[in-house]
N, C-alpha and C positions, 0 to 999 in steps of 0.2 A: 527348126525355123529360128532365125535371129529375132530377138526381142525388138519390138518397135515401140515408139512413143505411144503411151496410153492417153487418149483424149478425154478421159473421165473428168478432169477438172472443168472442162468447158460445159459438159452436160450437168455437172453438179451446180454450177452457177445458174444455169438456165432453169433448173427445176426447183431451186431454193425458194423462188418466188411463191410457189404453191405451199411449201412448208410454212413460210412466214404467214400466209393467210390463215392457215390452220391454227397457228399460235394465237393470233389476234382473235380469231373466232372463239377459240377455247377459253380465253381469259375474259373477254369483254362481252361475249354474246351467249355462251353456253355455261359459263360459271363452273367450269370443270373443277377448279381447285377449291371450290366451296363445298364439294360433295363428300369430303372426307372427315366431316366433323366428328363422327363416331368411330373413326378408325379405317383401316385398309378395306378395300373392296375388291371383289373378284372382277375379272373382265366383264362377265355378263351382268354383274350387279351395277357396275359403272355404266355400262351400255344402257341398262334399263333406266337408271336415274337420269341419263341424258336424253332418253327417249329417241335413241338412234337405232336404225335397222342395221342388219349385219354388215353390209358393205361400208357405209360411212364410219361405223365403229371400228372396223378393221383398217381404216385409213387414218382416222384421228388418233386413236389410243396408241398404236405403235409409233406414230410420229412423235407424240409427246414423250414416250419412253426414249426414243432415239435422241431427242433434244436434251435428255437427262433432267427433265423437270418432273417426270413421273418415274418411279422405280418400283421394284417388286420385293416382297418378303420372300423368305425361303420357300414358303408354300405357294408362291406365285400370285399373291394378292397385291394390288396396286395401291400406292400412296405417294403423296408429293415428296420429292427428294428435298434435301436441304436447300438446293437452288430453287426448286419449285414452290417452296413455302413463300417465297417472295412474290408469288403470283396470286396469293390469297390475302384476304383482308385480315387474317390472323396476325400478320406482322405489320406494324405501323409504317415501316419503311418499304412497303411493297411497291412494285412497279406496275400495278394495274393501270393507273392513270397514264403512265408513260407509254405502255403498250397500247393503251386506248386512244392515243393520238391518231392512230391509223384505223380506228374502228368503223369509221364511216366511208372508208375507201370502197369504191364500187366492187373491186375484186374481192374484198373481204366480205361485203354484204352478200355477194353472189355465192361465195363459198359457204356462208351460213345457210343460205337457202338450199344449196345442194346437199349439205350435210343433213338438214332436217327433212329433206324430201327424197333422199337417195338419187339425186340428179337434178337437172334443171327443170323448172316448172314448164318450160316450153321446149319440147324436143322436136318440134315440127320440121326443123331443118336437118334432122338426123345428127349422127355423131361422126367424129372425125374419120374413123377408119372402119366402122362397123355398120351393119344393117340394123334398122329399127322397124318394128312391126307397124308403126304408125307413119313412117316416112321412108322414102326411097334412100338407098345407100348413096352417099356422096361419091363413092368409088365407082358408081355406074355412070357418072357424068364425065365425059371425056376430058374436059379441061381440069376438073377437080382431081380426077384420078391421076392425070399426068403431073399436076402440081405436087400432090402428096407423094407419089411414087418417086419422082425425081428428088423431092425433099429428103427422102429416106435413103437415097442412093449413096450418099457420101458415107453414112454410117455402115451400110452394107458392104461397100468397097473395102472399108477398113477392117471389119470384123470377119468377113467371109473367108479369107485365106486362113485365119486362125481356127475358125470353126471347122472348115474342111480338113485341116490337118489332123484334127482330133476325132473326127467321125470315123467309123469303121471303114476299112478298105476292102471292098468286096467286088465280085463280078456281077452282082445282081442289080436290083432296081431300087432307086431312091424316089420317094414321093415327097415333094416339098409343098406342104399345104399352106395356103395363103403366102406363097413364096415371094410376092411383091416384085422387087427388081430382078430376081432370079440369080443374083450373084452367088448366093450360097450353093445353089445347084451347079452353076457354071464352074465354080472353083472345085467342087467335089468331082464332077465329071472329068475335069482336067487332071485330077490326081488318080482317077480310076478309069483307065483308058478302055477297059472292056465292059464297063457298066453303062446302064441306061437310066433315064430319069423322066419323071413327069412333074412339071411345074403347074400347080393348081391354084387358080385365083379368079377374080372377077374379069370379065372380058376386056374391059378398058385398061385394066392394070396389065394384062398380058400383052397388049399392043405395045406398051412402053417397054416391057421386059424383052420383047423381040428386038427392039432397037438396041437395047443395052447388050444383048447377046452379040450383035454384030460388032459393037465396040470391044467386047471382051475377046472375041476371036481375032480382031485386028491387033489387039495388044499381045495375045499369047501365041498367035499363029496356029492354034489348035482347031483346024477345020472339022475334025471329027465330031465335035460337040453338036454341030448343027444337025447331024443325022442320028444322034443318040438321045435327043431331048424331044419330049412331046409337051405342047402347051395345051392344057385342058381347062376350059372355062366352066365355072360352076359355082354352086353354093355349098360350102362344106357342111352346113347344117341340115341340108335336105337332099342333096344329090349323092349318088353312089360314088364312093372313092375307089380308085383302082387298087388291085392287090399289089403288095409291095414287100420288099425285104427290109427296107429301111425307111422310116418316116421321120421327117424333120418338121418340128413345130417351133419356128423361130419367132420370138416376140408375138406370140399368138394368144396363149391362154390369158395373158394380162389384159386383153381387150374385153373380157367377158365376165359376167357374174358367175358365182360358184356353180349354180345348177347347169349352166351352159358348158362350163369346163368339164363337169362330170359327163355330160352327154357327148362332148367332143372326144374325151378319152375313150369312151365306149366305141364311138365310130372309128377312131384310129386303130383301136385294138382289133376290130372286125376287119379292117383293111390289111392288117399285117398277116403275112404267111407264117406258118409255124416256125419258131426260132427267130422271127423277125424282131427288130428293135425300134422302139420309139425314142427319139432323141429330142430333148427340149433345150432350146437356147433362150435364156431369159435372165432377168434380174430376180433375186429371191430375197424374201424376208428371212430373218433368223426364225428358227422353229419356235423360239420363245416369244416371238412377236414384239421385240423391243428394239428393232433396228435391222440393219445399219441405216444411218440417216440418209445416205444417197438413195437407198432403196425406198425409204418412206417418202422422201420428196418426190421420187419418180411415181410412187403410188398415188400421191396427191395429184400429180399432173394427169395421170391416167384416169383417176376419179373424175377430174374436171372434163376431160374430153372424150371418154369412152364409157362403156358399160362395166368396165372392169376395175382392177387394182393390181398391186403386186402381191403375189402369194408366196408362202413359205415352201421349202422343199417338202416338208411333211404334208402339206396340203396336196401338192402334186402326187406324192407317193400314195396318199389315200385314194385319189382318183384312179391311179394306175391299178391299184389292188382291186378296187370295185369293178374295174373293167377286165379283170382276170389276167393282168400283166404282173410280172415280177420286177419290182424296182431293183435296179443295179446299184452297187455302192459308188458308182461314178459321180464325182463332183469335181469338175474341171473348170477353173477360172479362165476366162478369156480376157476381155478388156472392156472398158467403158461400163463397169459395174456388172457385166454379164458373166454367165457361167453356163456349163452344160450339165445335164443329168439325163439318165436313161432308164428304160424298162424293157423287158424282154417278154415275148409271147412264148409260152411253153410249147 
């Protein structure tokens, strides 16, 4: 496949807003850089001092490391870098006041609230892409589902040919869970002419995906896809998933908290036939939880709008192993800060 222009600079600029809010919140509301008076702290020690739960701590602290204002000792303990010292009162020429010019910004204040409460105080309207126990899923509303699905279509059109090119070529079945626009499935079926697939998502999302399939067929001329794909509506957290040889989870785990990701990995493992493979396409944190910055900014954006965050590959591997899957050494970069990793069922 010929290399194409990577659109990552656009998404980096878009998500940087959320990272900036984290910085102002850390300096002017949570006093992160005043916590190291007696020396370096472990991740859990700093989390406890800041009184943050697991998810906001894993959004804030890696972001500050990626900004190079926190750094780590050889033993992995955190402390302010030379740059970060200028965000503490220890140095008279600090920039606390300068950063604080934005401390009353509504977005900053809301970020502080979400950090301290692991989400918004009022979740009655639900989250952008996921179901909530106390509110209906926005993706079950026809207009909202259409808006979000089409909003994600451009990214899917760009990434799906790259992903499909790297997925295994088989004559079996692909299950695309929370497949959204369907473009990843369409592209894979186009490259695997003897294969079949199931696109699994919310009913209103699938209505949009069916329209996009016709667009894809008109573009490629591949009429066979229409007979090789099944659209299955359901809830991946509660409904039975069909048996499959290959399961794709694209931009999926990052919408959910850790315990739900563990549950999903188990459900996906159950759906796989022996020898089947789970492939994840997502953005990943470093295993050392110190960046990269585009991933931490994306994590902050997801923290704002979903129940999830960006996770490391090691966190994914641990879920796979708990579910009885064998992580594969596959680490394939795609574009727009994304990459692929995989695990196999024995």
